[in-house]
C-alpha positions in Angstrom: 14.1 -11.3 -12.3 16.7 -9.8 -10.0 16.1 -6.6 -8.1 18.1 -3.5 -7.3 18.1 -2.5 -3.7 17.7 1.3 -3.7 17.0 4.2 -1.3 13.4 5.3 -0.9 14.0 8.4 -3.1 14.5 6.0 -6.1 11.0 4.4 -5.7 9.1 7.4 -4.4 8.1 9.2 -7.7 7.0 6.1 -9.6 5.2 4.6 -6.5 3.2 7.8 -6.1 2.6 8.2 -9.8 1.4 4.6 -10.3 -0.8 4.5 -7.2 -2.4 7.8 -8.2 -3.0 6.8 -11.8 -4.2 3.2 -11.2 -6.1 4.1 -8.0 -7.6 0.7 -7.2 -5.4 -1.9 -5.6 -5.5 -5.6 -5.1 -5.0 -5.7 -1.3 -4.1 -9.0 0.3 -4.3 -9.9 4.0 -3.5 -13.2 5.6 -5.6 -15.1 8.2 -4.5 -16.7 11.4 -3.8 -20.0 9.5 -1.6 -18.3 7.0 -4.1 -18.3 4.1 -4.1 -15.2 1.9 -7.3 -13.3 0.9 -7.4 -10.6 -1.7 -9.9 -7.8 -2.4 -10.0 -4.6 -4.4 -9.6 -1.5 -2.3 -8.9 2.2 -2.8 -5.9 3.1 -0.7 -5.0 6.8 -0.5 -1.2 7.3 -0.5 0.5 10.5 0.7 3.8 11.5 2.2 4.1 12.4 5.8 7.5 13.6 7.1 9.2 12.3 3.9 7.7 8.8 4.1 4.8 7.2 2.2 1.7 6.5 4.2 -1.6 4.9 3.2 -5.1 5.3 4.4 -8.0 3.0 3.4 -11.7 3.6 4.1 -13.3 0.2 4.7 -16.2 -1.7 6.2 -15.4 -3.5 9.4 -16.3 -7.0 8.2 -15.6 -9.9 10.6 -13.1 -11.3 8.1 -11.0 -8.0 7.7 -11.1 -7.4 11.5 -9.9 -11.0 12.3 -7.2 -11.0 9.6 -5.7 -7.7 10.6 -5.9 -8.7 14.3 -4.1 -12.0 13.5 -1.6 -10.6 11.0 -1.4 -6.8 10.9 0.1 -6.5 7.4 -1.2 -6.1 3.9 0.3 -6.3 0.4 -1.0 -3.8 -2.1 -0.6 -4.6 -5.8 -1.1 -2.1 -8.7 -0.7 -3.0 -12.4 -1.1 -1.3 -15.8 -1.6 -3.0 -19.2 1.9 -1.6 -20.0 3.2 -3.9 -17.2 4.1 -1.0 -15.0 3.5 -2.1 -11.5 4.2 -1.2 -7.9 3.9 -3.6 -4.9 3.6 -2.0 -1.4 3.9 -4.3 1.6 2.8 -2.4 4.7 2.0 -2.7 8.4 -1.7 -2.1 9.0 -3.6 -0.7 11.9 -7.1 0.5 12.4 -7.5 4.2 13.2 -8.9 4.9 16.7 -12.5 6.1 16.9 -11.3 9.6 17.7 -9.3 9.7 14.5 -12.1 8.5 12.2 -13.2 12.1 11.4 -9.6 13.1 10.5 -9.2 10.0 8.2 -12.6 10.8 6.5 -11.5 14.5 6.0 -8.1 13.5 4.6 -9.6 11.2 2.0 -12.1 13.9 1.0 -9.4 16.6 0.9 -7.3 15.1 -1.9 -8.1 15.7 -5.5 -9.8 12.9 -7.5 -9.2 10.3 -8.5 -7.0 9.7 -5.4 -9.3 11.5 -3.0 -13.0 11.0 -3.0 -16.2 11.6 -1.0 -16.9 8.6 1.1 -20.5 9.8 1.9 -22.2 7.7 -0.9 -20.9 4.5 0.8 -21.4 5.8 4.3 -24.3 8.2 4.3 -24.1 8.6 8.1 -20.6 10.0 7.8 -17.4 9.0 9.7 -19.4 8.2 12.9 -21.3 5.4 11.0 -20.7 2.0 12.6 -20.1 0.7 9.1 -17.0 3.0 8.5 -13.5 2.3 9.7 -10.1 3.4 8.3 -6.9 1.5 8.1 -3.5 3.1 8.2 -0.7 1.6 6.1 3.0 2.0 6.9 5.1 0.6 4.1 8.1 -1.5 4.9 8.8 -2.7 1.3 8.2 -1.2 -2.1 8.9 -2.8 -5.4 8.6 -0.8 -8.6 8.6 -2.6 -11.9 8.3 -0.7 -15.2 7.4 -2.6 -18.3 9.9 -0.7 -20.5 12.7 -1.5 -18.1 11.8 -5.2 -17.9 11.9 -5.4 -21.7 15.5 -4.0 -21.5 16.5 -6.4 -18.8 16.8 -3.7 -16.1 16.1 -5.1 -12.7 13.2 -3.9 -10.6 13.8 -1.3 -7.9 13.3 -2.6 -4.4 13.3 -0.5 -1.2 12.9 -1.9 2.3 12.8 -0.2 5.6 15.7 -1.1 7.8 15.1 -4.5 9.3 12.5 -5.6 6.8 13.1 -8.9 5.1 14.1 -8.6 1.4 13.5 -11.2 -1.3 16.4 -13.6 -1.9 19.1 -12.2 -4.1 21.1 -15.3 -4.7 24.2 -13.3 -3.6 24.1 -11.4 -6.9 23.0 -8.0 -5.5 24.2 -5.7 -2.8 22.5 -6.0 0.6 19.7 -3.5 1.4 21.1 -0.1 2.5 24.4 -0.6 0.8 23.4 0.9 -2.6 
């Protein structure tokens, strides 16, 4: 299905609504050999200075650490049974040890189900060696609503300047021209 290249403002509301209502995301990383690996995570999405930002509490497994080191990007997929979906491709970086407390507090400060208390998973708190946080900075967002797909309305696609867009077969305007 073709996509419509749109400004961030045209994906913002649905991206925030869908991520907040679905909560859990299939998050895919890629290893040094280009092989994908997916897992279920709970990214917390908020806006900072008018841009979407994500934060994920995680365990620093050797696999996650190696994959983010080799390829510091993730793809987050959210889906509902009504076929409403949002796909967020983002740069990924581990927060510094000094910022772990702020990440922990931010996740706790948001109302459920988006925010949550990480203490049941990390009883020693943000200083636990088993706790890390990953920041996510989106460079592409694709929103697909089931009702729009049924009517033949193309998905909405936003990309940060310089990000590679999916092929359009020359049928759609280039990013930033809509």
